[in-house]
N, C-alpha and C positions, 0 to 999 in steps of 0.2 A: 669873568663875572657871570656870563650867561650860563655856564655849566653849574655854578653854585646856585643860581636862581632856579634852574631846572630841578636841581636836587631839592631845594626848598618846596617847589611846587608839588613834588611827589611825596613830601613828608608833611604830616600834620601832627599836632600835639594835643594831648587830652586837656591841657590847660587852655581855656577859651581866650586868655589874653596873649597866648603864644610865648614860647620859651626862646624863640629866635627873633626877637624884635629888631635886632641890629641888621638882619638880612633884608635890606630894603632895596627896591628897584632903583631908587634915585641916589643910592649911595655908591660912590666910586671907591670908597675906602674899605674895600672888602677884606683887606688884610687885618682890619680891626674888628671884623665880625666875630661874634661869639663862636668859639670852636675852630676857627680858621687860623692857620699859621702859614706865613709866607717865607720864602727864602730870604736870607739876609743879603745874599749876593745879588739875586735877581728879585727885587721887591714885588714884582707883579706876578710871581709864580707861586701858586699854592703848593705847599709841601706836606701839609698835615691837616686832617679832619679829626677832631676830638669831640664827639657828641655822645658821651656815655650817660645812661640813666636819665634821659630827657622825656620819657614816655612818648617817643616818636612812633607814629604809625605810618603805614604806607610802604613803598618799595624803593629800592635803590635803582635809579634809572640808568640805562646804558650810557647816558651822556657823561657819567662820572669818568669814563675812559678818556674824555677830552682833557682832564686835568693831568696832563702827561708828566708833570713834575712831582706828582704825589709820591711820597715815601711812606706815609703812615695813614691808615684808615682805622679809626677806633670808634666803633658804634655799638658796643655791647649793652646789654640790659635795656633794650627798648622793645617795641612790639612790631618790628618790621616783618613784612611777609613777602610772598612771591619768591622768585629764584635769584641766585647770585648772578649778576650780569656777566655774560661771556666776554664782554668788551673790557674786562679788567686786564686782559692780555696786552692792552695798549699801554699799561702802566709799567714800563720796563725799569722804572726807578723804585718801584714799590718794594719796601723792606718788611713791612708790618701790616697784617690784616687781621682785625678782630671784629667778628660779627656775632660773638657768642651771646647766649641767653636772650635770643629774640623769639624763640619758640615757634614762630610761624614761617621762618625762612625754610623753604621746601625745595623739592626738585633734586637734581643731581649736582654734585660738585663739578663745575665746568672743567673740561679737559684743558681749556685754554689757560687756566690758572697756572699750569705747568710752564707756560711761556714767560712768566714773571721770574726770570732767572735769579734776581737778586733777593727774593723772598727769604727772610730769616725766621719770621714768626707767623704761623697760621693758626688762628683759634676760631673754630666754627662750632664749638660745643654748645649743647643745649638748644638745638633747633629741631627741625623736622626733615632733615636731609635724608635722601634715600639713594639707592644704587650703590655702586662700588667706589672705592677710593681710586682716583686716577693714578695709573702707574707712574706717570710723569712726576707726580709730587715727590716720590721717593728719590728721584734723580736730581732734585734741586741741590746744587752743590753748596749753597750757603745756608741751607735749612738748619735751624737750631731747635725750634719748638714746633711740634705738631699736636694740636689738641682738637679732636673731633668727637669727643665723648657725648653720650646722650642724644643720639640720633637714631636713624633706622637703616644704617648702612649694612650692606651685605657683601658677599664675595670675600676674596682673600686679601690679606694685607699685602701691599705691593712688595714684590721680591727685591726691588731696588731700594726700599727704605732701609736706611743704615749706611748708605754709600757716602753720605755727607760726613766729613771729618769734624764738622761743627755741631752735629746732632747731640742735643743734651736731654731733651724731654719728648717722649711720645706717649700721649694719653688717648686711648681709643675705647675707654670703658663704655659699657651700656649701649651696645649695638648688637648686630646679629652677624658679625664677621665669622668666617669659617676658615678651615685649613690650618696649617702649622705656623709657628713663628718663623719668619724668614731668617735664613742663616746670616745675612748681612746685618740684620737688626740685632740678632743675638751676639754677633761678634764685634759689634761697635765698641771701640775703645774709649769713645767720648761720652757715651750715653750714661746719664745719671738717674733718669726716671723712666720706667716702662710700666704703663698702666693698661692692662688688657681685660680688666674685670668684666664679668657678665656678658660674654659673647658665646659663640658656639665653636670656639677654636679647639683643635684636636692635635693629636700626635704626642710625641714625647718631649720632655723639657730638654732643650739643647744644652749639652754639657758646658758649652762656652759661657753660659749665663753664670755658672757657679765659679768661673775663673776670672770674671770681670774685675778690673781694678778701679772702675769708675762708678758702677751702679750703686745708688744709695736707696732706691725704692724699686721693688719688683712686685707687682700686683697682678697675679694670674688667677685669682679666685673665680669661681662660678663659670667654669668652662668644661671641656671634655678631655682634658689632658690625661694621658695614661703613662704607665711605666713608673719608675722609681725616681726619687730625688737624686740627681747626679752626685757623685762623690765630690765633696767640697774641700778643695785643697788650698784655697787662697787664704792665708792667715793675715793678709794685709788689706782685706776687703773693707770698704767704707759702708757696706750695706747696712741700712738701718731698719728697713721694712721688708719682710719676706712674707707675702700673703698668698697662700696656696689652697685655702679651704674650698670645699665643694667642687672637687674634680673626681677623677677616677684613678688617682694615684695609688700605687701598691708598694709592697716591699717593706723594709724596715727603715726607721729613722736613722740616718747616718750620724755616727758619733762626731764626725767632723763639723757638724753644725756649731759645736762649741767654739770652733775657730773664729766664728763671726762675732767678734767681741763688741762690735759697734751696734749690734741689733737692739732695736727698741720694741719692735713688734715681730712676733713669730707665730703665725697661725696656719695650721694644716688640718683643721677639723673637717669632718664630712668627706673623708676619703676611705681607703681600705688598708691603711697601714697596720702592720702587726709587729709582734716582738715587744721588747721592753723600751722604756724611756731612757735615752742615753744620759748618763750622769753628767756628761760634759755640758749639756744645756744649762745646768745650774751654775756654770762658770761665767755665763754672760751677765756681767754685773749690773748693767743698766737696763736690762730687759723689763719692759712695762706691761706688755700684753703677751701671754702665752696661752694659746688655745689649741687643744688636742682632742676636742670632743668628737664623739661619733666615729671612732675607728675600731680597730680590733687589738688595741694595745693591751699587754698583759704584764704580770709581775708586779713587784712593789715599786712605789714611787721613790726615786733616789732622794736621800735626805737633802741633797744640794738644792732641789727644787723648792723645798720649804724654807730655804735660807736666802731667797732672792729678794732682798729688801726693797727693790724698786718696783716690784710687781704691783699692778693695780687690777689686773684681770688674770685669773687662773682658771682655765677651763679644761677639765679632765673627764667630764661626764660621758656616759654611754660607751664605756670600754669594758675590759675585763681585769681591771687593776685590783690588786689585793693588798693586804697588810693594814697597818694602822696609820692614821694621820698623826704626825708628830705632835706631841703635847705642847711644844713651845711655839707653835705656828702663830699664835697671837702676838708674840714679841718679834718674831723673825720676819713677818710680813706686815709691817706697820701701815703700809699704804694701800693694802688690798681693798678693792671696792666690790668686785664680783668674784665669788668662789663657787664654781660649778663642778660638783663631784658626784652627781647623782648617777644611778644605774651602773654601779660597779660591784665589786665584792669586798669593799672595805669592811674591816671588823674593828673591834675595840670600842673605846669610848669616844664620843665627840669631845674634842679638846675644850675644856672650860675656858682656856685662855683666848679662845676666839672672841669672847666678849670684850677683849682689849683692843680689837681692831675697829676703832671708832669710825673709820671711813666706810665700813661695810654697808652696801645697799642691797646686795642679792646674795643669799646663801641657799644653795640647793644641794642637799645631801641625801635626798630620798632614794629609795630602792637600793639600800645597802644592808649590811648586817651588823650595824652598831648595837651596843647594849649600854645600859646604865642611864643616867639622867641627861636630859637635854639642857644645856646651859641657858641661863636667863638672858636671852637675846633681846628682850624688851628694853634693856638699858641702852641699846644702840639707837641713837636718835636719827641716824640717816637711813635706817633699814626700811626698804620698800617691798622686799619679797623674801619670804622665809618658807622653804619647802622641805618637809621631812616625810612626805607621803610615801607609802609603800615600804617603810622600813621593815626588812625581812625578819628582824628579831624582835619579838613582842616584849622583850624585857626592857626596851627603851621607853622611857616615859618623861614627861615634862616635869621639871622641877617646880615645886610649888612653895618651897621654903625660902 
């Protein structure tokens, strides 16, 4: 009880009446205190603390290490500050640690956390942590989930990360991490989610990522990756999200992307790809988001792209694409919300059937070479952005009839 009272002493709440009224000095029934769970076998041993979204202020005291039977610490979405106590290493039964969305937890991730060998879930995202990720975290043999996104972390991803056969999810988005993707992580046969967005990572994409039989989400956007997309040979991949935009990738788009039939999102805008759009992409029947903007793609758009009935976002702007937009686009893309085709070399008429795409919110066709009348897009009730600026052919005009 003393360790719990010490924890209460270091925590305050914004509510003046207090949100932990049951935590009283004169109460020996601490197993009935709000957010406290005790062991069924040893009733005097605290095994879990669940204090989510209670507007808690203050810091986590080192005395929490005295609760040696703790298996679960769940304190997200509060306003805790200061550093993570190094004495968490005394909690050798700890399986789950969630201190996410506290914003003010700062300092380094303690190396001693690597001594909690039973840890399965670590979530420290959306805080103010700095320094590097301790190498020992990657060696935790039972680690399943590691989330440390939205901090100020620097240095390389631990080379040992990926050694756990239980690893399912690694999300390190929005930090300042550098270096390549570790080979163990890329080769992990159990990994389902890898999120590395918005860091300073570099090097080439490991070919093993394209051969994974477990990955469902691969988010590598907004880094400094170079080279080409590896040849994708896995036709049994469960990959649903492939997010590669805003890197320094080059080469052509591999036609084997069409083998990834489970894809829902495919984005590789803001790179330096060249060549044509593979026809095979149009065979991904359930694709919802396709973004290829701001590359050096050329040639005509395969007709199969205009027949992807599940598409909600089609981004092809800022390339060197040519030819006409298929006239039946309004029927074949019934769910389209965003259509970005500006700054290409498209010709012909703007398809009048676009007015049948009632979900359209953004249409950007400017800086092309269309001719003829502009359809009456004013009938689209959801439209919020309509851009035809810099049409290179002055024979295009708005319909007034």
